C-alpha positions in Angstrom: 64.0 140.3 125.0 62.4 138.3 122.1 59.9 135.6 122.9 58.8 132.6 120.9 56.6 129.6 121.4 59.4 127.7 123.2 60.0 130.3 125.8 56.3 131.0 126.3 55.7 127.3 127.0 58.6 127.1 129.5 57.7 126.2 133.0 61.2 126.1 134.5 61.2 127.5 138.1 57.6 126.4 138.7 56.1 123.5 140.6 52.9 121.8 139.5 50.6 119.7 141.7 48.6 117.2 139.6 45.8 115.3 141.4 44.9 111.8 140.2 48.4 111.8 138.6 48.6 108.0 138.1 45.6 107.7 135.7 46.2 107.5 132.0 45.4 111.2 131.5 47.1 112.3 134.7 50.3 110.5 133.7 50.5 112.3 130.3 49.7 115.7 131.9 52.6 115.0 134.4 55.0 114.0 131.7 54.1 117.0 129.5 54.5 119.5 132.3 57.8 117.9 133.4 59.0 118.1 129.8 58.3 121.9 130.0 60.5 122.1 133.0 58.1 122.1 136.0 58.9 120.3 139.2 56.0 117.9 140.0 53.9 116.9 143.0 52.1 113.7 142.0 49.0 113.0 144.0 47.6 109.6 144.2 44.8 108.0 146.3 45.1 104.2 146.2 47.7 103.3 143.5 51.0 104.2 145.1 52.9 101.8 142.9 51.7 103.6 139.7 52.5 107.0 141.1 56.0 106.0 142.2 56.7 104.4 138.8 55.6 107.6 137.1 57.9 109.6 139.5 60.8 107.3 138.7 60.3 107.7 135.0 60.2 111.5 135.3 63.4 111.5 137.4 65.2 109.3 134.9 64.4 111.8 132.2 66.0 114.6 134.3 62.9 115.9 136.1 62.0 116.3 139.7 58.9 114.6 141.2 57.4 114.1 144.7 54.7 111.5 145.3 52.1 112.3 148.0 49.1 110.0 148.7 45.8 111.3 150.1 42.1 110.7 150.2 40.9 114.2 149.2 37.4 113.5 150.4 38.8 113.5 154.0 38.6 116.9 155.9 41.9 118.8 155.8 43.5 116.2 153.5 44.1 118.7 150.8 45.6 121.3 153.1 47.8 118.6 154.7 49.0 117.5 151.2 50.0 121.1 150.3 51.7 121.6 153.6 53.7 118.5 153.1 54.7 119.6 149.6 55.9 122.9 150.9 58.0 121.2 153.6 59.6 119.0 150.9 60.6 122.1 148.8 57.8 121.5 146.3 55.4 124.5 147.0 53.0 124.5 144.0 52.2 127.5 142.0 50.4 125.4 139.3 47.5 123.2 140.2 45.9 120.7 137.8 42.7 119.3 139.3 42.5 115.9 137.5 41.2 113.6 140.2 37.8 112.1 139.4 35.6 109.0 139.2 33.8 107.8 136.1 31.6 104.9 137.1 28.4 104.2 135.2 25.1 104.0 137.1 21.6 104.5 135.8 19.8 107.3 137.6 17.0 105.0 138.7 19.6 102.8 140.5 21.8 105.5 141.8 22.2 105.8 145.6 23.0 108.8 147.6 26.4 107.2 148.4 27.1 107.0 144.6 26.2 110.7 144.2 28.3 111.9 147.1 31.3 109.8 146.2 31.3 111.3 142.7 31.1 114.9 144.0 33.7 114.2 146.6 36.2 112.9 144.1 35.5 115.3 141.3 34.3 118.6 142.8 35.2 118.7 146.5 38.8 117.7 145.7 39.1 120.6 143.2 37.6 123.0 145.7 39.8 121.8 148.6 43.1 121.8 146.6 42.3 125.1 145.0 41.7 126.6 148.4 44.9 125.2 149.8 47.1 126.1 146.9 45.6 129.5 146.1 45.5 130.4 149.8 49.3 129.8 150.0 49.9 131.8 146.9 47.9 134.7 148.1 49.6 134.7 151.5 53.0 134.8 149.7 51.9 137.3 147.1 52.8 135.0 144.2 51.0 134.5 140.9 49.6 131.1 139.9 47.6 129.0 137.5 44.8 126.4 138.1 43.5 124.1 135.4 40.4 121.9 136.2 39.9 118.8 134.1 36.2 118.9 133.3 34.4 117.1 130.5 32.1 117.7 127.5 29.5 115.8 129.6 29.4 118.9 131.8 27.8 120.5 128.7 25.9 117.5 127.2 25.0 114.6 129.6 25.2 111.0 128.7 23.0 108.1 130.0 24.3 106.5 133.1 26.4 109.5 134.0 24.0 111.8 135.8 26.3 112.1 138.8 29.4 112.5 136.6 27.9 115.0 134.2 26.5 117.1 137.1 29.8 117.1 139.0 31.6 118.2 135.8 29.1 120.9 135.1 29.6 122.2 138.6 33.3 122.1 138.1 33.0 124.2 134.9 31.0 126.8 136.8 33.4 126.6 139.8 36.2 127.5 137.3 34.4 130.7 136.4 33.7 131.6 140.1 37.3 130.9 141.1 38.7 132.9 138.1 36.5 135.9 139.3 37.7 135.8 142.9 41.3 134.7 142.5 42.0 137.0 139.4 42.8 140.1 141.5 45.6 138.0 143.1 47.1 137.3 139.7 45.9 133.7 139.8 44.4 132.4 136.6 41.8 129.6 136.6 40.7 127.7 133.5 39.2 124.3 132.6 39.7 121.7 129.9 36.7 119.7 128.8 37.9 116.5 126.9 35.7 114.3 124.8 36.3 110.6 124.6 39.9 109.9 125.3 41.4 106.6 124.2 43.0 104.1 126.6 44.3 100.6 126.3 41.4 98.2 125.8 38.7 100.8 125.3 37.7 99.5 121.8 37.2 96.0 123.3 35.4 97.3 126.4 33.0 99.6 124.5 33.2 98.8 120.8 29.8 100.3 120.0 30.5 103.6 121.7 33.9 103.9 120.1 32.5 103.2 116.7 29.7 105.8 117.1 32.2 108.4 118.3 34.5 107.9 115.3 31.5 108.1 113.0 30.2 111.3 114.5 33.3 113.3 115.5 34.3 115.8 112.7 38.0 114.9 113.1 37.1 111.2 112.9 39.1 109.8 115.9 39.2 109.5 119.6 41.3 111.8 121.6 44.7 110.9 123.0 45.9 111.8 126.5 48.5 114.1 124.8 45.6 116.1 123.4 44.5 116.9 126.9 48.0 117.4 128.2 48.9 119.9 125.5 45.8 122.0 126.3 46.8 121.9 130.0 50.3 123.0 129.2 49.0 126.0 127.2 46.7 127.1 130.0 49.4 126.8 132.6 52.0 128.6 130.6 52.8 132.3 130.0 51.3 131.8 126.5 47.9 132.0 128.2 48.8 134.9 130.5 45.6 136.8 129.8 43.3 133.8 129.6 41.2 133.1 132.7 37.7 131.8 133.4 37.6 129.8 130.1 36.6 126.2 129.4 38.7 124.8 126.5 36.8 122.0 124.8 39.1 119.3 123.4 36.8 116.9 121.7 37.7 116.7 118.0 34.8 119.0 117.1 32.1 116.7 118.6 30.1 119.5 120.2 30.1 121.6 117.0 27.2 119.6 115.7 24.4 117.3 116.9 25.2 115.4 120.0 26.6 112.0 119.3 
């Protein structure tokens, strides 16, 4: 049977769980995977309305979507979420760990609560969901794919983001460790590390930073949510069937030269 790019990027028959699905990057990842044919489990924490609106949009375009709300910092929340998805006929074989925080706090002002909240949202959620999803796949003898949304700040920290950069660096290394241990079960684990991704109002909220980024990035622009989503689709798909333990940097070439 001949294969081409279309068939290699086809996710029909698969179910993807996306954490933090209602955010601007999470929404685009969800729409992109749905467009490739995957059924979706859309995880949200506080913004149920946004998650339900996203699910409705996906359904109106012919897709299937289930919304599940959970605070993934709570013990057993991730396992309960996966159990519920299975009961609803949405057992995931693809996991996209996208949930995170991105608040700005100077290290001299950072509290232990700030630090723990960042690691709970960014790293613990990825560990807990990976354990739940991959545990079920291993039990059933099924292959799978995990994509962790990291950041270039896991490789080059920025001021005010010590907790964020540290959590993303740990997530990148967790990706390697999980790829090593889940690989024998035919479960691939990779990461995507985006650079600065545009969102509505960003140029007004942070004009200096946006200007400096555009002046420094070799491709001369901010990223779009679709740039991240397309990388996720590739890593989830059969096109990346022999790719595991990798961190795909999607930053317009920023880390190819001096740090911006």
